[in-house]
N, C-alpha and C positions, 0 to 999 in steps of 0.2 A: 775313347775319351774317358779320362779320369772323372769319377763322380763322387759326390759326398752322399754316403748311403747310411741311413740310420736303421738299425734292426733291433727289434724288441725281443725279449726272451732269449738273449744270446749266451746265457750262462751255461747251458748244457745242450746236448743233442744236436738237432738240425740247426738251431740258431747259432750255436758255437762254431760248428763246422762251416756254416755259410759265412760267418764273419771272418774266419781265418782264410777261406778261399777268396773272398773279395779283397782282403788285405794283400794277399799274395799277388793279386792281379793289379795292384797299384792304386786301388781306390782308397779314398779317405773313409774309413769305417768308424761309425759311432755305434759301438756295441753296447747295448743297454741291458740291464738286468733288474730283477725285482728287488734285490738287496745289495747293500754295500759290500758284504762279504763275497757275494758272487762276482761283483765287479772287480774286487781285488784279486780273486783267484783267476779271473779271466785275463787280467793284465799280466799276472805272473806267467800264465801259460803262453800268452802271446810273446812275452819277452824271451822265454825259453826257446821258442821257435824262430826268434829273430824277426818277428812281425811288428809292424807299426799299426796300432789301432787305439782309439780312445774308448775306454770302457768306463761307464758310470751308471749309477742307480737311476732307473726310470720305471717306477711302478705305475703301470698304465691306468690303474684305478684311482690314482690320486691326482687331483686337479693341479697341485703345485708341481708335480713331476711331469704331467702332460705339458705344462708351460715351458719346460726345459727345451722342448723341441724347437720352439719359436726362436731360441737364441742361436740357432744354427741355420745356415743355408743348406737345406736338404734337397738333393736332386731325386733321391729314391727313398721311400719309406717302405720297409718290410715289416708288416704286422705279423710277427711270429709268436709273440707271447700268448700263451693259452694254458688252460687247466683241463684236467680230465675228471670225469665223474661217471660212475656206472651204477646200475641197479634197475630193478623192474619199475616201470612206470606205474604199476599197480600199487606200489608201496613206498617208493623213494620220497624222502622229505622234500617238499617243494622248495624249501629254503635252499637246499643244495642245488637244485636246478636253477633257481634265481641267481645264485652266486656264479654259477657256471656261465649263464648268459651275460651277467654283468661283466665278466672278464672277456669271454670269447667273442661277444658281440658289441655290447654297449660301450665299454671302455675303449675297445678297438676302434669303433666309429668316432668316438670323441677325439681320440688322438689323431685320427685321419683328418678330421675337420681342422685341427690345428695346422697340420701339414698343408692342407689344401689352400688355406688362406694365403700363404706365401707363394705356393705354386701357381695359383690362379693369377696373382698379382704380377708375377714375372712371366706368365704364360709358358710354363715348362715344368714337367715333373711326372714321376711314375709312382704309383702306390701298388704294392703287392699284398694280397691277403693270403696268408697260409691257412688254407682250409683243410680238408681231408676227404679221401675217398669214402670214408665212413659217413660223410654228409650226403652221399648219394645212394647208400644201401642200408635199408632198415635192418638192424641186427639186435636180437634180443639182449637185454641187459646193458647195451651200450647206447640206448636211445637218448639219455640226457646229453651226452657228448655229441652224438650224431645230429640231434635236433639243432644244437647250437652251431654246428658247422654247416648244416643245410641252410640255416638262416644267414650265416656269414657269406656263403657262396652266392645266395640270392641277392643279398645287399650289394655285393661287389659287382655282379652283373648289371644290376640296376644303376649303380653309380657310374659304371663305365658308359652306359647309354646316355646318362645325364651329362657327363663330361664331354662326350662326343658332340652332343647338341650345343654345349657351351662354346665349343671350338676354341679352346685355350691351350691346346697341345698338352693335355693332361691324360695320362694313360693309366687304366685300372686293370689289374690282372689277378686271376685266382690261381693259386698253386695248390694242387691236391696230392699230398703224399699218400702213399699206400702204407702198408704195415712195414715198419722199419725198426730194426733192433737198436733202440736207444734207452730202453727201460721205461719209457713213457707208457706204453701199452700195458705192461705188467702192473705198474703203479695204478693205472686207471681201473683195470679190471679188479684189482685187489681192493679198491676203495669201498666197494659195496659190502665187503665182509667185515668192515669196521663197525657197521651198524645193523647188519642182518643178524638178528637173534633167533632164539627158539620159536618165536611167534611169527617169523617170516613165512610167507607162503611157500618159499623155496628152501627152507631150512634143511629139509630131508634130502635135497639135491646138492647142497653146497659143496661137499667134498668131491663129488663127481664133476661138478662144474669147474672147480679149481683145476682138477686133473686135465679136463678137456681143453681148458683155456691154455694151459702150458703146452699141450701137444699141438694145438692149432698155431700158436705163435712160433714154436720151434720149426714148424713146417712152412709157415707162410712168410715170416718176416725176412726182408732183405737184410743181409748181414752188415752192410755198410750204408752210410748216408750219401754215398757218391752220386747216385743217379738223381736224387732230389736236389742236392746241392748244385749240381750242374744245371738243372732246370731253373733254379732260382737265380743263379748267376746269369744265365742266358736271358731271362726275362728282365733282369736289372739292367743289362747292357743294351738291350734291343732298342732301336729307334722307335718302333711301334710294336710292343709285345702283343702276343695273342691273348685272347680272353682267358684261356685255360691251359695250364701245363700239368701233366700227370706223370708221376714216377713212383716206383718202377713201372715201365710201360706195360709189362705183362700183367700186372695187377689191374691197371686201368683198362686193358683189353678184356680182362675177365669180368670187370664190372659192366662194361658195355654189352658183352655177350649175354650176361645174366639178365640184363634188362630187356634185350631183344627176345630172349626166350621166355620172359615173364616169370623168372625164378624169384 
């Protein structure tokens, strides 16, 4: 069945590839971006591939932009927009952490509430929250981001239970990407070096940390977004999607194994 699907953060990476994949499958795709320039670039890229999609600016942190969703009959909302932030919890500026939660959790939930109003009224709809495997595994220096995604996954699971109790045919799903090569991980891990100065507790380790991060991502990251895009498409089209989809599967298996072993 063809659906109207709105995805946030569609300007790059997983969001962009998912928007294109859904358009290729014949869905009406509302691909939204943080800026007008990103929306224009997205339209041009879609046109070059012969794809029909509607791209426009929707900054999820702005009330006036959130209201744009209500102008459309949305069958599926994919909450993909997010930001990354890294740094030790012992010294990171809490304002950075607050901004991270504002985008990754609070604004995401506000936009979801806008979508749910129309979905509950017509008794049909699906909401996907793009979280992260990082939300299930504490990792040094990535905890600002990991905490926000842990909170998002918990919120989604609780909202799913609430919608089940409401019995209005509303489905809530969590998508947990692993490490995938889009440039997001590198930008996130590099963010801490913009403010870590000579007085940082870890200043003497900074160069070694940068080197190790590059080695880790080169070894760990999936080279394409194909597996996670397939999971998002599957959840978007499912009559009753599962609570959680994880991709690449080998990374999800590794996380489960680590938790069993108490690592």
